[in-house]
C-alpha positions in Angstrom: -27.9 -9.3 6.1 -26.0 -7.3 8.6 -27.4 -3.9 9.3 -23.8 -2.2 10.8 -23.4 0.3 13.3 -21.8 3.2 11.0 -23.5 5.5 8.7 -20.1 4.9 6.4 -18.2 2.1 5.3 -14.4 1.5 5.1 -15.1 -0.2 1.6 -17.2 2.8 0.6 -15.0 5.6 2.2 -11.9 4.7 4.2 -11.1 8.1 5.6 -14.7 9.4 5.8 -15.3 5.9 7.9 -11.5 6.8 10.2 -13.4 9.6 10.7 -16.5 8.3 11.7 -15.2 6.0 14.5 -13.5 8.8 16.3 -16.8 10.8 16.5 -19.2 7.8 17.2 -16.4 6.3 19.6 -16.0 9.7 21.2 -12.0 9.5 21.2 -11.7 13.3 20.5 -13.3 16.3 18.3 -12.1 19.4 17.0 -10.5 22.0 19.6 -11.2 25.4 17.8 -7.4 25.4 17.0 -6.3 24.2 13.7 -4.3 21.0 13.8 -4.9 20.8 17.3 -7.4 18.2 18.9 -9.5 17.6 22.2 -8.7 14.2 23.3 -11.9 12.3 24.8 -11.8 10.0 28.5 -12.0 6.9 26.4 -9.1 8.1 23.7 -7.4 9.5 26.1 -7.6 6.0 28.8 -6.4 4.1 25.7 -3.5 6.3 26.0 -2.8 6.5 29.2 -2.9 2.3 29.0 0.1 2.5 26.3 1.6 5.4 28.4 2.0 2.7 31.2 2.4 -0.3 30.0 5.2 1.3 27.4 6.4 3.4 30.7 6.9 0.0 31.8 9.3 -1.6 29.1 11.3 1.8 28.9 11.9 1.3 32.6 12.6 -1.9 32.9 15.1 -1.5 30.1 17.2 0.6 32.9 15.7 4.5 31.8 14.5 7.3 34.3 12.2 9.6 33.4 13.0 13.6 33.2 11.3 16.7 32.1 12.5 19.1 30.3 10.8 22.5 29.0 8.6 23.2 26.3 10.2 26.4 25.0 13.7 26.1 23.6 15.9 28.9 22.7 15.8 29.4 19.4 20.2 29.4 19.5 20.1 25.7 20.2 18.3 24.8 17.0 21.7 27.2 15.4 24.0 24.8 16.5 22.8 22.1 14.7 22.2 23.4 11.3 20.6 19.7 9.9 18.5 19.6 12.3 17.3 23.4 12.0 16.6 22.6 8.1 14.8 19.4 8.8 12.2 21.1 11.1 12.6 25.0 10.1 9.2 24.8 8.2 7.1 23.1 11.3 8.7 25.3 14.0 6.1 27.8 15.9 7.7 30.8 17.2 7.2 32.8 20.5 8.7 36.3 19.6 6.8 38.3 22.9 6.1 37.9 25.9 2.9 39.4 26.8 -0.1 41.7 24.9 -2.1 44.6 24.5 -5.3 46.3 23.9 -4.9 48.3 20.6 -7.8 49.4 18.3 -10.9 46.9 20.5 -8.3 44.0 20.1 -5.4 42.1 21.9 -1.9 42.5 19.8 1.8 41.6 21.0 3.1 44.6 22.7 6.1 46.1 20.6 7.7 46.8 23.8 7.8 43.3 24.9 9.8 41.3 22.2 12.1 38.8 23.3 15.8 39.4 23.0 15.7 35.5 21.2 13.1 33.7 20.3 11.8 30.6 21.5 10.5 27.6 20.0 7.7 25.3 20.7 9.6 22.2 21.3 8.9 20.2 18.2 11.6 17.4 19.9 14.0 17.6 22.3 17.7 16.7 20.8 18.6 20.3 21.2 17.7 21.5 24.8 18.5 17.7 26.5 21.8 17.7 24.2 22.6 21.2 26.1 21.9 19.4 29.4 23.9 16.9 28.4 26.8 18.9 28.1 27.0 19.5 32.0 26.1 16.2 32.7 28.7 14.3 31.2 32.6 15.1 32.2 34.2 11.5 32.7 33.3 8.0 31.1 32.0 7.5 34.9 29.0 9.6 34.3 28.0 7.2 31.1 25.5 5.9 29.8 23.0 8.5 30.4 19.5 7.3 29.9 16.3 9.2 30.1 12.6 9.5 28.6 9.9 12.3 28.9 6.4 11.8 28.5 5.6 15.5 27.0 3.7 17.3 24.1 5.2 18.7 20.9 4.4 21.1 18.4 4.8 20.8 14.5 3.1 22.9 12.6 1.7 20.1 9.8 -0.1 21.7 6.9 -2.9 19.0 6.5 -3.9 17.4 9.5 -6.0 14.2 10.5 -6.9 13.2 14.4 -4.0 11.2 15.3 -2.4 10.3 12.4 -0.7 14.4 12.1 -1.7 17.1 14.1 0.0 20.2 15.2 -0.1 19.0 18.6 0.4 15.7 19.7 1.8 13.4 22.8 4.5 11.3 22.9 7.6 10.0 24.7 11.5 10.9 23.7 14.2 8.8 25.2 17.5 10.3 24.9 20.8 8.8 25.8 24.5 9.4 25.6 27.3 6.5 25.4 30.9 6.0 25.3 31.1 4.4 22.8 29.2 3.6 18.6 29.0 -0.2 20.0 27.0 0.6 22.7 25.1 3.1 21.3 23.9 1.2 18.2 23.1 -1.3 21.0 20.7 1.1 22.6 19.0 1.9 19.1 18.6 -1.5 18.1 17.3 -2.3 21.8 14.9 0.3 21.7 13.4 -0.4 19.2 12.5 -3.7 19.8 10.9 -2.4 22.8 8.7 -0.7 20.3 8.2 -3.6 18.2 7.5 -6.0 20.7 4.7 -3.4 22.4 2.7 -2.7 19.2 2.3 -6.8 18.9 1.7 -7.8 22.2 0.4 -4.7 24.1 -1.8 -3.0 20.2 -1.6 -6.7 18.9 -0.5 -4.1 15.5 2.2 -6.3 13.4 4.9 -4.7 12.6 8.2 -4.6 10.4 10.7 -3.3 12.0 13.8 -1.9 9.9 16.0 0.6 8.9 15.0 3.9 7.0 16.6 4.7 3.6 19.1 7.9 3.5 16.2 10.5 2.6 13.6 8.9 5.3 16.0 9.9 8.0 15.7 11.8 11.2 17.3 15.4 10.6 20.6 15.1 12.2 21.2 11.3 12.9 23.3 8.7 11.4 21.2 5.5 11.2 16.8 5.9 11.7 15.1 2.7 12.6 11.3 2.2 12.2 8.3 -0.1 12.9 5.8 -0.1 9.9 1.9 -0.8 10.2 -0.2 -1.9 7.5 -3.6 -0.2 7.7 -7.0 -1.4 6.4 -6.8 0.7 3.4 -3.2 -1.1 2.8 -1.0 2.2 3.5 2.0 2.5 5.7 1.9 3.9 8.7 5.5 4.1 10.8 4.1 3.7 14.3 7.6 4.1 15.9 11.3 5.3 15.1 14.6 5.1 17.2 17.9 6.8 15.8 21.5 6.4 16.0 22.6 9.8 16.1 26.5 9.4 16.6 28.0 12.3 17.4 26.0 14.9 16.0 24.6 16.7 18.7 27.4 16.2 20.9 29.1 17.9 18.7 26.7 20.7 18.6 25.9 20.9 22.2 29.8 20.2 23.4 28.8 16.5 25.0 32.1 15.4 26.1 33.8 12.7 28.5 37.4 12.5 29.6 37.7 8.3 28.7 39.8 6.2 30.8 42.9 6.8 29.3 42.5 10.5 30.3 41.6 12.0 26.7 38.9 13.6 25.7 36.3 12.3 23.5 32.5 13.2 22.2 29.9 11.3 23.2 28.0 8.7 21.0 24.3 9.4 21.6 20.9 8.1 20.3 17.0 9.3 20.5 14.2 7.4 20.0 9.9 8.2 20.3 6.0 6.9 20.0 3.1 9.0 19.8 -0.5 9.1 19.8 -0.4 8.4 16.1 -0.3 4.9 17.7 -3.7 5.0 18.4 -4.8 6.4 14.6 -2.8 3.6 13.7 -4.9 1.1 16.3 -8.0 2.7 14.8 -7.1 1.6 11.2 -6.0 -1.7 11.8 -8.6 -2.8 14.2 -11.5 -0.6 13.5 -14.8 -2.1 11.7 -18.0 -1.3 10.1 -19.4 -1.0 14.2 -16.7 0.9 15.5 -13.5 1.0 17.4 -12.3 -2.6 18.2 -9.6 -1.9 21.3 -7.1 -4.9 22.0 -8.3 -5.6 25.7 -4.6 -4.7 27.0 -5.1 -1.1 26.0 -8.7 -0.8 26.9 -10.1 1.1 29.2 -11.8 -0.9 30.4 -12.1 -4.4 29.2 -15.7 -5.5 30.7 -18.4 -3.8 30.6 -21.9 -5.0 32.2 -25.0 -2.8 31.4 -27.8 -3.5 34.0 -31.6 -3.3 31.7 -33.0 -1.7 34.8 -37.0 -0.9 34.5 -37.1 1.8 36.8 -39.0 -0.5 39.6 -38.7 -1.8 42.9 -36.3 -5.0 40.5 -33.6 -2.3 40.1 -31.8 -2.4 43.4 -31.5 -6.0 43.7 -30.6 -5.9 39.9 -27.4 -3.4 40.2 -26.5 -5.5 43.3 -26.7 -8.6 41.1 -24.0 -6.8 38.5 -21.9 -5.1 41.4 -21.4 -8.7 42.1 -20.2 -9.6 38.6 -18.1 -6.6 38.8 -16.3 -7.3 41.8 -15.5 -11.0 41.4 -14.0 -9.9 37.7 -11.9 -7.3 39.6 -10.2 -10.0 41.5 -9.1 -12.0 38.4 -5.7 -11.2 36.6 -5.7 -10.5 33.2 -2.5 -10.2 31.0 -0.7 -9.6 34.5 -3.3 -6.9 36.1 -6.7 -7.4 37.7 -9.3 -7.0 35.2 -11.0 -3.6 34.6 -14.5 -3.8 34.4 -17.2 -1.3 34.5 -20.5 -1.1 35.8 -22.8 1.3 33.3 -25.5 2.8 35.2 -26.2 5.7 32.9 -30.0 6.8 32.5 -29.9 5.2 29.3 -31.6 2.6 27.3 -29.9 -0.3 27.2 -29.8 -0.8 23.9 -28.3 2.7 23.8 -25.8 1.8 25.5 -25.1 -1.5 24.3 -24.2 -0.1 20.9 -22.4 2.5 22.4 -19.6 0.7 23.8 -19.8 -1.6 20.5 -18.5 1.0 18.7 -16.2 2.0 20.9 -15.1 -1.5 21.2 -15.3 -2.2 24.4 -13.8 -5.8 23.9 -16.8 -7.4 26.0 -20.0 -6.3 26.8 -22.2 -8.3 29.1 -26.1 -6.9 29.6 -28.1 -8.3 32.4 -31.6 -7.8 32.9 -34.3 -9.4 35.2 -34.7 -12.9 33.7 -31.0 -13.5 33.6 -30.5 -12.2 37.1 -33.5 -15.0 38.3 -31.6 -17.8 36.4 -27.9 -17.0 37.8 -27.0 -15.7 34.1 -25.8 -13.0 31.9 -25.4 -12.1 28.2 -22.0 -11.8 27.0 -21.4 -9.9 23.4 -17.9 -10.4 22.0 -16.5 -7.4 20.1 -14.3 -9.9 17.6 -17.6 -11.8 16.9 -20.3 -10.0 16.4 -23.1 -11.3 14.5 -24.3 -14.9 14.2 -24.7 -16.3 10.9 -28.3 -15.0 10.5 -26.7 -11.7 10.6 -28.1 -11.4 14.2 -26.2 -9.6 17.2 -24.2 -13.1 18.7 -25.6 -12.4 22.4 -24.4 -15.9 24.2 -26.4 -16.3 27.9 -24.3 -18.1 29.8 -24.5 -19.1 33.4 -22.9 -16.0 35.7 -20.3 -18.8 37.5 -19.2 -19.7 33.8 -18.5 -16.6 32.8 -16.3 -15.3 35.3 -14.4 -19.1 35.1 -14.1 -18.2 31.2 -14.0 -13.9 31.4 -9.9 -14.1 31.8 -9.5 -16.9 28.4 -12.3 -14.3 26.6 -10.1 -11.3 26.8 -7.3 -13.4 25.9 -9.1 -14.6 22.9 -9.9 -11.3 21.5 -6.7 -9.9 22.3 -5.4 -13.0 20.3 -8.2 -12.7 17.2 -7.3 -9.5 16.6 -3.2 -9.8 16.2 -4.4 -12.6 14.1 -6.5 -10.6 11.5 -4.3 -8.2 11.2 -1.2 -10.4 10.5 -2.9 -12.5 8.3 -3.5 -9.4 6.3 0.0 -8.0 6.7 1.1 -10.9 5.2 -1.1 -11.5 2.0 -0.6 -8.2 1.4 3.2 -7.8 0.6 4.2 -8.6 -2.8 7.8 -9.7 -3.3 7.9 -10.9 -7.0 8.5 -7.3 -8.7 11.9 -7.4 -10.1 11.6 -4.2 -12.8 10.0 -0.4 -12.4 7.5 -1.3 -14.7 6.1 -4.0 -12.7 6.1 -1.4 -9.5 4.3 0.7 -11.3 1.6 -1.8 -12.6 1.5 -3.3 -8.9 0.6 0.2 -7.7 -2.2 0.7 -10.7 -3.7 -2.1 -10.9 -4.1 -2.8 -6.7 -7.2 -0.6 -6.7 -8.0 1.6 -3.5 -6.6 -1.0 -1.1 -3.1 -1.7 -2.5 -0.8 -3.6 0.2 3.1 -3.2 -0.2 5.7 -4.1 -2.7 9.3 -5.7 -1.5 12.4 -5.3 -4.3 15.8 -5.4 -4.2 17.9 -2.3 -4.4 21.2 -0.8 -4.6 21.5 1.3 -1.6 21.6 4.9 -4.3 22.8 7.7 -2.2 22.6 11.7 -3.0 22.0 12.7 -6.1 21.3 9.3 -7.3 18.8 8.6 -4.4 16.7 12.0 -5.2 16.2 10.7 -8.3 14.9 7.4 -6.8 12.8 9.4 -4.6 11.1 12.0 -7.5 9.9 8.6 -9.4 8.1 7.1 -6.6 6.8 10.3 -5.3 5.1 11.3 -9.1 3.4 7.1 -8.4 2.8 8.7 -4.9 4.9 6.3 -3.1 7.6 6.3 -0.1 10.4 3.9 0.4 9.4 2.5 4.4 12.2 0.6 5.4 14.5 -2.7 5.0 13.1 -5.4 7.1 16.0 -6.5 9.7 14.9 -9.9 8.8 14.8 -9.2 5.0 16.0 -12.2 2.9 19.2 -11.5 1.0 19.3 -9.6 -2.4 19.9 -12.1 -5.3 19.4 -9.7 -8.3 19.6 -6.4 -9.4 18.3 -2.7 -8.3 15.0 -2.3 -10.2 15.5 1.6 -9.5 19.3 1.7 -11.1 19.9 -1.5 -12.6 23.1 -1.9 -10.3 23.6 -5.4 -8.5 21.0 -5.1 -5.1 22.6 -5.0 -2.2 19.2 -6.0 0.0 15.2 -5.6 -0.1 13.3 -2.5 0.6 9.5 -1.8 1.4 7.6 0.5 -0.9 4.0 2.2 0.1 1.7 4.4 0.3 1.8 6.0 3.5 0.4 8.3 6.2 
């Protein structure tokens, strides 16, 4: 029988398992401020890898990085009523510029009230739109293609580390174009950047598609998302791309003179991905021994643990391990030198081994005196952790053979994680539900870990859509998106009975 490293299992309590993985992997911890977290080095190291790989893809599509202020004048938001309404309940607002001592406490100085309240950035469409209005005068100034890596604040009522926090890290892209066609092309291009990044780097299979009207970003004409299935069957929105049309151009006066000398409003887009992706990584790949990190986003792809004995042999063993580390660093995996760490902390080798297993390091290499004498290493592959008898599957191999095959092993871990998640996603999307009763029955009988249902619908809007959303809300369900590759609709809408026009995913979600 296998004795796992964690005290709680996914099957037993998925929510507690998620929190336990974060704690045991030293990813993040509470900060003392409700809804905010301290991201520890391993968790932040994963974010740095996500940043670096995604940033390369963003720049490859012609975008440049910049930075805009954390504080945004409230008047900027007031210019765009729908946008303000969408974020009003989540905004953190600064009203004073200093504190004073009074009755032994620090309080805002009544004499230091700001002339205009400042909103702590929930997103940057308004402030960037104001800049675009200064930058864009002629069709020759278009397109404007920018991105910023920043933190944002949204006052969340129910928080969960990485998934939903009051402050989180993200990138937000903003662009302005001369035509609808060009802006829509940009929107879909960036959706594809997110899809390919999620699948190729995070090994997270996703479904890309358009959000229904009720799920659109405030002020958007169209919103598109990538949706990922977590191991508990719930959906996670892992990235969004929005075609904003002239909503913000009208509010922020982003106009340009076209080639015929006429004034036009620019067509704009925005798109973003956040530290929520780390939460998705945990719930997609973690197991009952902790985290499993895809090699492409792992801070350290190989961790080398010498079994030190506090004797004369230690210096030679460390040198032997350094040789392995240096040889790995000369190899190339996924287009980069292999990232290998030599763990020389003063702790027992077994403690370090299980620590790295819980962190999800793709390969853990242990080396003892006998291994060194025989020119060997002992290798544990995070995706193949146990033998059939339940014992740890650590393979003793020749040092040179390991070095020759290390890149292949890393590629195998990356592929295994994606294939496992893809098979789970494909097996848990049901497409044969033909009426609302069938939808209710599926989620009633599916137990703790339901999958998703793809159904035909007539794409109602306004009040008719509101009624459908309320019926779903009663079942704790939401619309996810209309998959780009969905089969054509051929029947009737399960919500309205009208002829269906497309197929849409329904799920419980984070």
